[in-house]
C-alpha positions as CSV (number, residue, x, y, z in Angstrom):
1,M,18.9,55.5,42.8
2,T,16.0,55.9,45.5
3,T,12.5,55.7,44.9
4,Q,10.2,58.7,46.8
5,T,7.3,57.7,48.4
6,K,4.1,58.4,46.6
7,Y,1.1,60.2,48.7
8,Y,-2.5,60.4,47.9
9,E,-5.4,62.3,48.9
10,L,-7.8,60.3,51.1
11,Y,-11.4,61.1,50.1
12,D,-14.9,59.4,50.4
13,D,-16.4,57.5,47.6
14,V,-19.5,59.7,47.1
15,Y,-20.7,57.5,44.1
16,A,-20.4,54.2,46.2
17,P,-24.0,52.3,44.8
18,G,-26.9,52.7,48.0
19,R,-24.4,54.4,50.0
20,W,-25.1,56.1,53.5
21,H,-24.4,60.1,54.0
22,L,-23.5,61.0,57.3
23,R,-24.8,64.3,58.4
24,M,-23.5,66.8,60.9
25,P,-22.1,65.5,64.2
26,V,-23.8,66.3,67.3
27,D,-23.0,66.4,71.0
28,S,-24.9,64.5,73.8
29,H,-27.0,67.5,73.6
30,G,-28.0,67.3,70.0
31,E,-26.1,70.2,69.3
32,W,-23.5,70.6,66.1
33,I,-19.9,70.0,67.0
34,D,-17.6,72.4,65.2
35,T,-15.7,70.5,62.5
36,W,-12.9,72.8,61.9
37,Q,-11.1,71.6,65.2
38,F,-10.7,68.0,63.5
39,K,-8.3,69.9,60.9
40,E,-5.8,71.3,63.0
41,G,-3.8,68.3,63.8
42,K,-4.4,68.6,67.5
43,V,-5.2,65.7,70.3
44,L,-9.2,66.6,71.1
45,E,-11.1,65.5,74.0
46,F,-14.9,65.7,74.3
47,E,-17.4,65.3,77.1
48,G,-20.2,62.8,76.5
49,P,-20.5,61.0,73.1
50,I,-20.4,62.2,69.5
51,R,-23.3,61.0,67.2
52,F,-23.6,61.1,63.3
53,P,-27.2,61.2,62.1
54,V,-27.7,59.4,58.8
55,K,-29.9,60.7,56.1
56,P,-30.2,59.4,53.5
57,A,-29.6,55.6,55.4
58,G,-28.1,53.4,53.2
59,V,-25.0,50.8,52.8
60,A,-22.7,51.2,55.8
61,L,-19.2,52.4,54.9
62,E,-16.0,51.7,56.5
63,Y,-14.3,55.2,55.6
64,S,-16.8,57.9,55.4
65,L,-16.4,61.5,55.4
66,S,-19.0,64.0,57.5
67,M,-18.2,67.8,56.6
68,G,-14.9,66.7,55.8
69,I,-14.3,64.8,59.1
70,P,-12.9,61.0,58.4
71,V,-15.3,58.7,60.0
72,V,-14.0,55.1,60.4
73,H,-15.2,51.6,61.5
74,R,-13.0,49.7,63.7
75,R,-11.4,47.4,61.1
76,V,-9.7,50.8,59.9
77,V,-8.7,51.5,63.5
78,S,-7.2,47.6,64.0
79,L,-5.6,48.4,60.3
80,F,-3.7,51.6,61.6
81,E,-2.6,50.1,64.9
82,R,-1.3,47.2,62.6
83,L,0.6,49.7,60.6
84,G,2.1,51.5,63.9
85,L,0.3,55.0,63.1
86,E,-0.9,55.4,66.8
87,K,1.2,58.8,67.0
88,E,0.1,60.0,63.8
89,V,-3.8,59.8,64.6
90,Q,-6.2,59.8,67.4
91,F,-9.6,57.6,67.1
92,I,-12.3,59.5,68.7
93,P,-15.4,56.9,69.3
94,A,-18.3,57.9,68.0
95,G,-21.8,56.7,67.2
96,V,-23.6,56.3,64.0
97,E,-27.4,56.4,64.4
98,G,-28.7,53.0,63.3
99,Q,-25.3,51.2,63.7
100,P,-24.6,49.0,66.7
101,E,-20.8,48.4,65.4
102,P,-18.4,50.8,66.9
103,Y,-17.1,53.9,65.0
104,F,-14.5,56.4,65.3
105,I,-13.6,60.1,64.1
106,L,-10.3,59.8,62.6
107,N,-8.4,62.7,63.9
108,T,-5.1,63.6,61.8
109,L,-2.5,64.8,64.4
110,Q,-0.1,66.5,61.6
111,V,-0.4,69.2,59.7
112,I,2.6,69.4,57.0
113,K,4.0,72.6,55.0
114,C,4.4,70.8,51.7
115,I,2.2,71.9,48.8
116,D,4.1,72.3,46.0
117,D,2.7,75.2,44.0
118,A,4.9,75.2,41.0
119,R,3.4,71.5,40.1
120,C,-0.3,72.1,41.3
121,E,-2.9,73.1,38.6
122,E,-3.6,76.7,40.1
123,V,-2.8,78.0,43.7
124,L,-4.7,81.4,44.8
125,Y,-3.9,82.5,48.3
126,W,-5.6,85.2,50.7
127,G,-4.5,88.7,50.3
128,P,-5.1,92.0,52.1
129,E,-7.7,93.0,49.5
130,H,-10.0,89.9,50.6
131,G,-11.0,91.3,53.8
132,E,-10.0,88.2,56.2
133,P,-6.8,89.3,57.8
134,E,-6.6,86.1,59.8
135,Y,-6.1,83.9,56.3
136,V,-3.6,86.5,54.7
137,G,-0.5,84.3,53.2
138,E,-2.6,80.5,53.1
139,Y,-4.3,79.1,50.4
140,R,-7.6,80.6,49.4
141,N,-8.0,77.5,46.3
142,V,-5.9,74.7,45.4
143,V,-6.8,72.8,42.5
144,G,-4.6,69.6,41.0
145,L,-2.8,69.7,44.6
146,K,0.6,68.3,44.2
147,V,2.8,67.7,47.4
148,D,6.3,68.0,47.8
149,P,7.8,64.5,49.1
150,A,11.0,66.1,50.5
151,K,9.2,68.2,52.9
152,I,7.2,65.2,54.4
153,G,9.7,63.4,56.3
154,N,8.4,59.8,57.5
155,A,4.5,60.8,57.9
156,N,1.6,58.3,56.8
157,I,-1.2,60.5,57.1
158,F,-1.4,64.2,57.6
159,R,-3.2,67.5,56.5
160,T,-1.7,69.9,54.2
161,W,-0.6,73.1,55.9
162,G,-2.7,76.1,54.6
163,W,-5.4,73.9,52.6
164,L,-6.7,71.6,55.5
165,V,-9.6,70.2,53.4
166,T,-7.1,67.5,52.0
167,L,-6.4,64.4,53.9
168,V,-3.2,62.9,52.7
169,V,-1.9,59.4,53.0
170,S,1.0,57.7,51.8
171,E,1.2,54.5,49.5
172,R,2.0,52.3,52.5
173,V,-1.2,53.4,53.8
174,K,-3.4,53.1,50.3
175,L,-2.2,50.1,49.6
176,A,-2.8,48.9,53.1
177,M,-6.4,50.0,53.1
178,E,-7.1,48.7,49.4
179,Q,-5.8,44.9,50.5
180,E,-7.7,45.3,53.4
181,G,-10.8,45.9,51.5
182,I,-11.8,49.0,53.3
183,T,-15.0,49.9,52.0
184,G,-15.8,53.7,50.6
185,A,-12.2,54.8,50.2
186,R,-11.0,56.4,47.5
187,F,-7.4,57.8,46.3
188,I,-6.3,60.7,43.9
189,E,-2.1,60.9,43.9
190,V,-1.2,64.1,44.4
C-alpha cells in the first residue's frame, strides 16, 4: 500500500505578535505593480527594483504576503535551492522598506487543475448570469479547499487552477520550512 503525499495551503501568519505588514508593491517610479501577474504560473521580467512599503512597521518575517504575493527572505531561497525546487519557482529580487537584508518575491511557476470539488465544503462557479464572460467555468468561490493528489504529479509548490488565490505546497516543503524555523509561514492541510 502506498501513501499519498499530503498538501497544504501556505499562508501568512497574520496573527504573529508585533509583525510587520507589507503594502502594495511599487516599481522604481513609485507606481503600483499589478499583483495578479504573480498568480499565473509564468516567468516574469521587470525593469528596475520592486519595493514593498511597510506599515505598520514591526517584526520582520521570513515569509509574508502582500496582496497575495509571497515575499520571502533569502533563507527561504536557500532552502528551496537545497530542496531542488528551482524549476518550480522564480525568485524575483525585491526591497522591503527598512530592511538591509535581501528579500524576494516567490513566483510560483505551476498552475495545476487539481481541486477536488466533491471533498471541498463548497464550490461556486462563474456562470453567464454573473456578467463576467472571461470567468465562466472558473471558480467563483471555494470554501474548505481540498485537492486531488492523483492530479498533482511530482509538484512541490503550485497554485490551483481556477482558484489562483491559493498557494499549495507538498508535505516535503512544509516539513522543511518548519524544521528550518521559517517565520511567518502557516499551513492548512488541503
